[in-house]
N, CA, C and O of each residue as an XYZ file, in Angstrom:
576
protein
N     -25.666      6.323     -2.179
C     -24.609      5.596     -1.508
C     -23.271      6.249     -1.881
O     -23.022      6.561     -3.045
N     -22.443      6.443     -0.901
C     -21.120      7.032     -1.097
C     -20.190      6.000     -1.731
O     -20.116      4.860     -1.272
N     -19.482      6.403     -2.786
C     -18.503      5.539     -3.432
C     -17.125      6.160     -3.262
O     -16.902      7.318     -3.615
N     -16.217      5.381     -2.722
C     -14.832      5.822     -2.541
C     -14.007      5.315     -3.716
O     -13.972      4.116     -3.994
N     -13.347      6.238     -4.398
C     -12.511      5.877     -5.548
C     -11.068      5.746     -5.075
O     -10.516      6.658     -4.460
N     -10.472      4.603     -5.370
C      -9.117      4.323     -4.902
C      -8.258      3.889     -6.079
O      -8.611      2.964     -6.810
N      -7.134      4.560     -6.257
C      -6.152      4.165     -7.266
C      -5.133      3.255     -6.591
O      -4.668      3.546     -5.489
N      -4.790      2.164     -7.248
C      -3.808      1.251     -6.680
C      -2.684      1.000     -7.677
O      -2.861      1.067     -8.893
N      -1.535      0.712     -7.110
C      -0.380      0.324     -7.906
C       0.118     -0.987     -7.311
O       1.049     -0.989     -6.506
N      -0.498     -2.108     -7.705
C      -0.096     -3.394     -7.141
C       1.388     -3.675     -7.374
O       1.904     -3.471     -8.473
N       2.051     -4.137     -6.349
C       3.453     -4.472     -6.465
C       4.376     -3.288     -6.300
O       5.566     -3.402     -6.595
N       3.876     -2.149     -5.839
C       4.714     -0.963     -5.634
C       5.429     -1.100     -4.299
O       5.034     -0.490     -3.305
N       6.481     -1.904     -4.286
C       7.250     -2.110     -3.063
C       6.660     -3.162     -2.141
O       7.187     -3.406     -1.055
N       5.558     -3.791     -2.571
C       4.930     -4.832     -1.758
C       4.665     -6.033     -2.639
O       4.750     -5.938     -3.863
N       4.350     -7.144     -2.039
C       3.992     -8.311     -2.823
C       2.755     -8.031     -3.655
O       1.830     -7.361     -3.196
N       2.737     -8.540     -4.868
C       1.625     -8.257     -5.779
C       0.295     -8.788     -5.263
O      -0.765     -8.350     -5.709
N       0.345     -9.726     -4.329
C      -0.897    -10.288     -3.799
C      -1.526     -9.414     -2.721
O      -2.679     -9.637     -2.352
N      -0.802     -8.431     -2.211
C      -1.305     -7.638     -1.090
C      -2.430     -6.701     -1.514
O      -3.446     -6.620     -0.824
N      -2.277     -5.996     -2.624
C      -3.307     -5.049     -3.044
C      -4.617     -5.763     -3.363
O      -5.664     -5.332     -2.879
N      -4.606     -6.841     -4.161
C      -5.887     -7.541     -4.383
C      -6.514     -8.067     -3.090
O      -7.735     -8.037     -2.943
N      -5.697     -8.548     -2.157
C      -6.239     -9.023     -0.876
C      -6.870     -7.862     -0.116
O      -7.939     -8.018      0.474
N      -6.233     -6.722     -0.123
C      -6.792     -5.536      0.532
C      -8.099     -5.110     -0.116
O      -9.041     -4.715      0.571
N      -8.155     -5.191     -1.447
C      -9.390     -4.851     -2.150
C     -10.522     -5.803     -1.738
O     -11.657     -5.367     -1.544
N     -10.220     -7.084     -1.607
C     -11.235     -8.050     -1.191
C     -11.763     -7.727      0.198
O     -12.963     -7.830      0.450
N     -10.868     -7.337      1.097
C     -11.289     -6.971      2.453
C     -12.211     -5.764      2.407
O     -13.264     -5.762      3.044
N     -11.821     -4.729      1.650
C     -12.654     -3.529      1.563
C     -14.005     -3.826      0.908
O     -15.029     -3.304      1.348
N     -14.017     -4.646     -0.122
C     -15.279     -5.000     -0.773
C     -16.184     -5.787      0.167
O     -17.398     -5.583      0.168
N     -15.612     -6.681      0.963
C     -16.409     -7.437      1.941
C     -16.991     -6.494      2.995
O     -18.141     -6.643      3.408
N     -16.189     -5.529      3.422
C     -16.669     -4.544      4.391
C     -17.823     -3.735      3.811
O     -18.837     -3.524      4.477
N     -17.668     -3.289      2.585
C     -18.726     -2.505      1.940
C     -20.000     -3.330      1.791
O     -21.099     -2.828      2.026
N     -19.854     -4.583      1.405
C     -21.031     -5.453      1.249
C     -21.731     -5.672      2.584
O     -22.960     -5.681      2.652
N     -20.953     -5.848      3.636
C     -21.540     -6.080      4.960
C     -22.247     -4.832      5.483
O     -23.307     -4.927      6.102
N     -21.665     -3.674      5.234
C     -22.241     -2.424      5.737
C     -23.403     -1.942      4.875
O     -24.419     -1.481      5.393
N     -23.246     -2.053      3.557
C     -24.308     -1.643      2.647
C     -24.528     -0.144      2.519
O     -25.487      0.283      1.878
N     -23.658      0.661      3.117
C     -23.838      2.116      3.073
C     -22.837      2.814      2.180
O     -22.967      4.013      1.933
N     -21.847      2.099      1.691
C     -20.821      2.691      0.844
C     -20.252      1.613     -0.063
O     -20.468      0.418      0.141
N     -19.527      2.066     -1.059
C     -18.909      1.151     -2.013
C     -17.513      1.655     -2.351
O     -17.157      2.792     -2.042
N     -16.742      0.807     -2.979
C     -15.403      1.176     -3.421
C     -15.304      0.962     -4.922
O     -15.852      0.005     -5.469
N     -14.605      1.859     -5.563
C     -14.305      1.733     -6.990
C     -12.785      1.789     -7.126
O     -12.163      2.798     -6.794
N     -12.200      0.713     -7.609
C     -10.748      0.629     -7.717
C     -10.305      0.825     -9.159
O     -10.936      0.334    -10.096
N      -9.221      1.543     -9.312
C      -8.573      1.630    -10.613
C      -7.121      1.224    -10.405
O      -6.367      1.894     -9.700
N      -6.748      0.122    -11.026
C      -5.402     -0.407    -10.868
C      -4.503      0.098    -11.987
O      -4.871      0.078    -13.161
N      -3.328      0.546    -11.599
C      -2.336      1.003    -12.561
C      -1.182      0.005    -12.562
O      -0.752     -0.446    -11.500
N      -0.689     -0.334    -13.723
C       0.353     -1.343    -13.851
C       1.756     -0.813    -13.642
O       2.691     -1.256    -14.310
N       1.915      0.111    -12.743
C       3.231      0.680    -12.489
C       3.848     -0.048    -11.305
O       3.289     -1.044    -10.847
N       4.959      0.409    -10.808
C       5.617     -0.263     -9.693
C       6.888     -0.938    -10.162
O       7.489     -0.530    -11.156
N       7.296     -1.976     -9.443
C       8.573     -2.624     -9.697
C       8.711     -3.205    -11.089
O       9.744     -3.011    -11.731
N       7.696     -3.916    -11.579
C       7.777     -4.509    -12.918
C       7.877     -3.429    -13.987
O       8.667     -3.540    -14.925
N       7.077     -2.394    -13.839
C       7.112     -1.286    -14.805
C       8.510     -0.660    -14.815
O       9.076     -0.389    -15.875
N       9.052     -0.438    -13.617
C      10.373      0.189    -13.513
C      11.439     -0.669    -14.202
O      12.277     -0.152    -14.940
N      11.402     -1.966    -13.957
C      12.405     -2.845    -14.577
C      12.261     -2.860    -16.098
O      13.259     -2.949    -16.814
N      11.035     -2.775    -16.590
C      10.807     -2.811    -18.038
C      11.090     -1.477    -18.731
O      11.544     -1.450    -19.875
N      10.817     -0.361    -18.025
C      10.897      0.949    -18.672
C      11.959      1.884    -18.094
O      12.247      2.930    -18.677
N      12.539      1.514    -16.955
C      13.565      2.362    -16.361
C      13.021      3.621    -15.721
O      13.777      4.560    -15.471
N      11.730      3.662    -15.450
C      11.092      4.803    -14.784
C       9.957      4.268    -13.918
O       9.442      3.178    -14.167
N       9.570      5.031    -12.904
C       8.550      4.559    -11.961
C       7.146      4.558    -12.558
O       6.304      3.750    -12.166
N       6.894      5.454    -13.496
C       5.597      5.533    -14.151
C       5.789      6.287    -15.454
O       6.841      6.894    -15.654
N       4.807      6.270    -16.346
C       4.950      7.054    -17.574
C       5.135      8.531    -17.249
O       4.744      8.992    -16.177
N       5.729      9.263    -18.174
C       6.002     10.684    -17.949
C       4.729     11.449    -17.586
O       4.786     12.412    -16.822
N       3.594     11.036    -18.120
C       2.334     11.731    -17.836
C       1.540     11.054    -16.720
O       0.354     11.335    -16.548
N       2.184     10.163    -15.961
C       1.488      9.395    -14.936
C       0.805     10.234    -13.872
O      -0.371     10.022    -13.574
N       1.537     11.194    -13.290
C       0.926     12.040    -12.257
C      -0.243     12.831    -12.814
O      -1.278     12.959    -12.160
N      -0.085     13.363    -14.019
C      -1.181     14.126    -14.626
C      -2.382     13.231    -14.911
O      -3.526     13.659    -14.764
N      -2.123     11.990    -15.319
C      -3.225     11.050    -15.570
C      -4.001     10.773    -14.288
O      -5.231     10.719    -14.301
N      -3.278     10.597    -13.179
C      -3.944     10.366    -11.898
C      -4.733     11.595    -11.458
O      -5.876     11.483    -11.015
N      -4.111     12.778    -11.585
C      -4.803     14.010    -11.193
C      -6.054     14.237    -12.038
O      -7.088     14.658    -11.521
N      -5.959     13.958    -13.337
C      -7.101     14.166    -14.235
C      -8.286     13.298    -13.845
O      -9.435     13.673    -14.076
N      -8.014     12.144    -13.258
C      -9.081     11.248    -12.815
C      -9.528     11.553    -11.388
O     -10.403     10.880    -10.844
N      -8.909     12.587    -10.782
C      -9.263     12.944     -9.408
C      -8.788     11.919     -8.407
O      -9.339     11.828     -7.310
N      -7.759     11.130     -8.764
C      -7.333     10.031     -7.905
C      -6.230     10.412     -6.931
O      -5.999      9.686     -5.965
N      -5.557     11.500     -7.147
C      -4.600     11.981     -6.151
C      -4.907     13.443     -5.918
O      -5.242     14.188     -6.839
N      -4.790     13.818     -4.708
C      -5.117     15.195     -4.355
C      -4.046     15.728     -3.426
O      -4.121     15.582     -2.206
N      -3.063     16.339     -4.022
C      -2.054     16.986     -3.205
C      -0.819     16.167     -2.906
O      -0.001     16.592     -2.091
N      -0.646     15.013     -3.524
C       0.573     14.249     -3.273
C       1.775     15.027     -3.791
O       1.770     15.527     -4.916
N       2.792     15.121     -2.963
C       4.002     15.847     -3.332
C       5.142     15.355     -2.457
O       4.910     14.595     -1.517
N       6.367     15.770     -2.745
C       7.479     15.398     -1.871
C       7.315     15.900     -0.440
O       8.027     15.444      0.455
N       6.401     16.818     -0.212
C       6.145     17.311      1.150
C       5.448     16.242      1.989
O       5.707     16.130      3.187
N       4.558     15.448      1.365
C       3.821     14.446      2.133
C       4.090     13.011      1.662
O       3.336     12.094      1.987
N       5.154     12.829      0.904
C       5.553     11.490      0.472
C       7.078     11.439      0.396
O       7.730     12.438      0.091
N       7.628     10.279      0.675
C       9.069     10.086      0.529
C       9.304      9.529     -0.870
O       8.795      8.464     -1.219
N      10.072     10.252     -1.656
C      10.334      9.845     -3.038
C      11.809      9.501     -3.165
O      12.684     10.321     -2.885
N      12.068      8.266     -3.596
C      13.447      7.774     -3.680
C      13.850      7.486     -5.116
O      13.020      7.169     -5.968
N      15.137      7.604     -5.355
C      15.740      7.143     -6.595
C      16.672      5.997     -6.231
O      16.720      5.585     -5.072
N      17.409      5.479     -7.197
C      18.360      4.410     -6.911
C      19.485      4.872     -5.994
O      20.149      4.049     -5.364
N      19.706      6.183     -5.914
C      20.826      6.698     -5.113
C      20.397      7.389     -3.827
O      21.253      7.861     -3.078
N      19.122      7.463     -3.551
C      18.665      8.100     -2.313
C      17.442      8.961     -2.530
O      16.670      8.748     -3.465
N      17.272      9.940     -1.651
C      16.118     10.832     -1.734
C      16.186     11.706     -2.982
O      17.266     12.101     -3.422
N      15.013     12.000     -3.544
C      14.954     12.926     -4.666
C      15.527     14.265     -4.202
O      15.256     14.710     -3.087
N      16.305     14.890     -5.049
C      16.951     16.156     -4.707
C      15.942     17.156     -4.162
O      14.856     17.333     -4.714
N      16.323     17.802     -3.074
C      15.477     18.831     -2.476
C      14.465     18.303     -1.481
O      13.711     19.088     -0.905
N      14.424     16.991     -1.258
C      13.485     16.442     -0.284
C      14.245     15.972      0.948
O      15.444     15.697      0.900
N      13.518     15.890      2.037
C      14.121     15.431      3.291
C      13.153     14.490      3.993
O      11.962     14.460      3.683
N      13.672     13.731      4.931
C      12.818     12.892      5.768
C      12.184     13.768      6.844
O      12.788     14.746      7.284
N      10.985     13.426      7.262
C      10.323     14.179      8.336
C      10.899     13.827      9.690
O      10.942     14.669     10.588
N      11.347     12.576      9.847
C      11.962     12.105     11.084
C      13.201     11.312     10.704
O      13.230     10.710      9.631
N      14.213     11.294     11.537
C      15.412     10.518     11.207
C      15.119      9.018     11.054
O      15.809      8.322     10.308
N      14.101      8.527     11.759
C      13.754      7.104     11.693
C      12.484      6.863     10.870
O      11.730      5.930     11.148
N      12.251      7.696      9.866
C      11.006      7.606      9.094
C      10.816      6.240      8.436
O       9.696      5.733      8.386
N      11.884      5.643      7.935
C      11.746      4.333      7.300
C      11.355      3.275      8.323
O      10.573      2.377      8.012
N      11.882      3.364      9.527
C      11.512      2.429     10.590
C      10.037      2.611     10.942
O       9.301      1.634     11.081
N       9.613      3.854     11.085
C       8.204      4.121     11.382
C       7.298      3.539     10.300
O       6.253      2.959     10.595
N       7.709      3.702      9.058
C       6.918      3.186      7.944
C       6.788      1.663      8.046
O       5.695      1.127      7.862
N       7.877      0.969      8.334
C       7.841     -0.482      8.443
C       6.945     -0.929      9.602
O       6.234     -1.928      9.492
N       6.981     -0.186     10.709
C       6.110     -0.517     11.841
C       4.641     -0.369     11.436
O       3.818     -1.225     11.759
N       4.317      0.709     10.735
C       2.938      0.898     10.280
C       2.536     -0.167      9.266
O       1.376     -0.577      9.226
N       3.488     -0.619      8.444
C       3.194     -1.714      7.520
C       2.749     -2.957      8.293
O       1.751     -3.590      7.946
N       3.493     -3.297      9.337
C       3.151     -4.485     10.135
C       1.765     -4.314     10.759
O       0.938     -5.224     10.704
N       1.519     -3.156     11.345
C       0.218     -2.909     11.980
C      -0.902     -3.017     10.952
O      -1.916     -3.665     11.208
N      -0.729     -2.393      9.798
C      -1.753     -2.444      8.756
C      -1.983     -3.847      8.236
O      -3.125     -4.271      8.057
N      -0.893     -4.571      7.991
C      -1.038     -5.931      7.467
C      -1.728     -6.844      8.478
O      -2.577     -7.653      8.102
N      -1.374     -6.722      9.742
C      -1.986     -7.579     10.758
C      -3.431     -7.180     11.041
O      -4.183     -7.962     11.622
N      -3.826     -5.981     10.639
C      -5.236     -5.606     10.799
C      -6.129     -6.442      9.887
O      -7.341     -6.505     10.091
N      -5.528     -7.088      8.874
C      -6.301     -7.982      8.008
C      -6.872     -9.170      8.775
O      -7.755     -9.867      8.277
N      -6.368     -9.401      9.987
C      -6.928    -10.469     10.823
C      -8.409    -10.220     11.110
O      -9.193    -11.158     11.257
N      -8.769     -8.955     11.186
C     -10.160     -8.621     11.449
C     -10.565     -8.776     12.900
O     -11.750     -8.718     13.225
N      -9.611     -8.969     13.756
C      -9.888     -9.093     15.202
C      -8.616     -8.727     15.956
O      -7.529     -8.708     15.379
N      -8.755     -8.440     17.235
C      -7.566     -8.072     18.021
C      -6.557     -9.220     18.064
O      -6.920    -10.396     18.037
N      -5.318     -8.851     18.129
C      -4.242     -9.822     18.246
C      -3.585     -9.608     19.599
O      -3.088     -8.522     19.897
N      -3.591    -10.636     20.397
C      -2.921    -10.561     21.687
C      -1.612    -11.318     21.550
O      -1.596    -12.534     21.361
N      -0.539    -10.596     21.645
C       0.758    -11.232     21.485
C       1.832    -10.205     21.203
O       1.613     -8.997     21.302
N       2.960    -10.701     20.861
C       4.113     -9.855     20.588
C       4.609    -10.181     19.186
O       4.806    -11.344     18.836
N       4.804     -9.154     18.406
C       5.298     -9.350     17.047
C       6.757     -8.909     17.009
O       7.090     -7.770     17.337
N       7.612     -9.831     16.605
C       9.022     -9.506     16.391
C       9.290     -9.765     14.917
O       9.111    -10.879     14.425
N       9.713     -8.743     14.235
C       9.936     -8.869     12.796
C      11.304     -8.303     12.441
O      11.742     -7.289     12.984
N      11.953     -8.974     11.531
C      13.257     -8.508     11.064
C      13.301     -8.668      9.549
O      13.118     -9.763      9.018
N      13.545     -7.563      8.869
C      13.661     -7.564      7.410
C      12.423     -8.167      6.742
O      12.547     -8.896      5.757
N      11.249     -7.873      7.261
C      10.022     -8.379      6.661
C       9.473     -7.357      5.684
O       9.910     -6.207      5.637
N       8.534     -7.794      4.933
C       7.800     -6.929      4.023
C       6.346     -7.352      4.038
O       5.961     -8.257      4.779
N       5.545     -6.700      3.226
C       4.118     -7.030      3.191
C       3.900     -8.509      2.894
O       3.033     -9.138      3.500
N       4.675     -9.070      1.971
C       4.497    -10.475      1.609
C       4.656    -11.369      2.830
O       3.856    -12.281      3.039
N       5.685    -11.115      3.642
C       5.916    -11.917      4.844
C       4.794    -11.715      5.862
O       4.296    -12.673      6.454
N       4.409    -10.463      6.055
C       3.365    -10.151      7.032
C       2.044    -10.828      6.662
O       1.387    -11.433      7.509
N       1.669    -10.717      5.394
C       0.404    -11.296      4.944
C       0.456    -12.822      5.037
O      -0.547    -13.452      5.373
N       1.607    -13.419      4.745
C       1.748    -14.876      4.894
C       1.520    -15.281      6.348
O       0.858    -16.283      6.617
N       2.062    -14.511      7.280
C       1.872    -14.813      8.706
C       0.395    -14.646      9.079
O      -0.154    -15.467      9.814
N      -0.237    -13.606      8.586
C      -1.665    -13.397      8.869
C      -2.463    -14.588      8.371
O      -3.346    -15.084      9.070
N      -2.157    -15.049      7.167
C      -2.868    -16.218      6.632
C      -2.671    -17.444      7.516
O      -3.610    -18.208      7.739
N      -1.470    -17.630      8.013
C      -1.205    -18.768      8.902
C      -2.003    -18.648     10.199
O      -2.535    -19.638     10.700
N      -2.084    -17.435     10.737
C      -2.844    -17.225     11.973
C      -4.331    -17.497     11.742
O      -4.993    -18.114     12.577
N      -4.844    -17.037     10.616
C      -6.260    -17.270     10.299
C      -6.519    -18.769     10.138
O      -7.512    -19.292     10.644
N      -5.622    -19.453      9.432
C      -5.788    -20.899      9.231
C      -5.725    -21.641     10.555
O      -6.493    -22.577     10.775
N      -4.823    -21.237     11.438
C      -4.685    -21.910     12.749
C      -5.897    -21.669     13.630
O      -6.232    -22.510     14.465
N      -6.563    -20.528     13.455
C      -7.711    -20.204     14.299
C      -8.986    -20.895     13.820
O      -9.966    -20.973     14.562
N      -8.979    -21.395     12.589
C     -10.221    -22.007     12.086
C     -10.220    -23.505     12.182
O     -11.196    -24.149     11.797
């Protein structure tokens, strides 16, 4: 059976409840299919770590992830890396509206937790994963 190894950083710019909820969805999918499994390794980095330590992760964080085979090729070329003052020096956005695109994909991904097609129109302003997931929960509750 194929096992997919996934590293997570709960609370990395999203509500802390989103990553565990996503893990539950993936585990339910794996159980239903029976042909693959997921192995999660959670790292306690993200917003709380940053506030406590003044850095996004320990100095050896990237090397620790690479040593476990959990990241393969992540770099400023394929990720947007920000500091308190803007983009990390030497990096650029791929599109002028990259942050908008990211937020749109967040909404699409979060609403996919419904597990069925959604017929309707989504209008969102200044939302985040926490808001999106709360709305998904309300839709699921209303449908049952």
